[in-house]
C-alpha positions as semicolon CSV with decimal commas, in nm:
position;residue;x (nm);y (nm);z (nm)
1;M;0,013;5,455;0,961
2;G;-0,179;5,340;1,265
3;S;-0,152;5,057;1,511
4;S;0,094;4,773;1,482
5;E;-0,199;4,547;1,386
6;D;-0,284;4,787;1,099
7;K;0,077;4,777;0,980
8;K;0,079;4,398;0,996
9;I;-0,236;4,376;0,782
10;I;-0,104;4,631;0,531
11;L;0,224;4,438;0,495
12;E;0,038;4,108;0,456
13;I;-0,176;4,252;0,176
14;A;0,132;4,406;0,013
15;D;0,313;4,071;0,018
16;K;0,015;3,894;-0,137
17;I;-0,014;4,158;-0,410
18;K;0,354;4,121;-0,495
19;E;0,330;3,741;-0,490
20;A;0,031;3,748;-0,727
21;R;0,209;3,988;-0,962
22;L;0,523;3,775;-0,973
23;K;0,321;3,456;-1,037
24;K;0,173;3,628;-1,343
25;N;0,518;3,753;-1,456
26;L;0,396;4,113;-1,461
27;L;0,593;4,428;-1,396
28;Q;0,476;4,679;-1,136
29;S;0,422;4,927;-1,420
30;D;0,198;4,676;-1,603
31;V;-0,031;4,634;-1,302
32;A;-0,031;5,006;-1,226
33;K;-0,131;5,090;-1,583
34;Q;-0,409;4,828;-1,591
35;A;-0,537;4,951;-1,255
36;G;-0,522;5,317;-1,363
37;L;-0,270;5,402;-1,091
38;N;0,052;5,599;-1,081
39;S;0,346;5,356;-1,096
40;N;0,518;5,513;-0,796
41;Y;0,202;5,491;-0,587
42;Y;0,148;5,128;-0,687
43;A;0,506;5,046;-0,588
44;K;0,446;5,201;-0,244
45;V;0,129;4,994;-0,201
46;E;0,320;4,679;-0,295
47;R;0,594;4,762;-0,043
48;G;0,338;4,836;0,229
49;E;0,439;5,202;0,244
50;A;0,098;5,334;0,135
51;K;-0,244;5,247;0,272
52;A;-0,466;5,173;-0,028
53;S;-0,839;5,238;-0,021
54;G;-1,090;4,964;-0,087
55;V;-1,148;5,104;-0,436
56;T;-0,774;5,100;-0,510
57;L;-0,737;4,744;-0,382
58;T;-1,030;4,638;-0,601
59;K;-0,860;4,794;-0,906
60;I;-0,535;4,613;-0,825
61;I;-0,714;4,281;-0,771
62;K;-0,892;4,317;-1,107
63;A;-0,567;4,416;-1,282
64;L;-0,396;4,107;-1,138
65;G;-0,686;3,883;-1,240
66;V;-0,712;3,723;-0,897
67;K;-0,988;3,683;-0,639
68;S;-1,012;3,919;-0,345
69;T;-0,966;3,621;-0,114
70;D;-0,623;3,567;-0,270
71;I;-0,513;3,912;-0,149
72;M;-0,718;4,002;0,157
73;P;-0,632;3,843;0,491
74;V;-0,903;3,626;0,639
């Protein structure tokens, strides 16, 4: 997946995505469908097992109805 710093960032984003989803009481399948993603792939992104592209992260952020600053590390 890359350097340990990359893994740390990916896991931080994954945690924030999951936190946002749970705050909205949404299922992983709900977010995946709204974002136009495969449910299994979305689950991997949320667990930090898949590195999502910028486009994919944008779709997830829109599906969650949050700001990018809520998800992306500063």
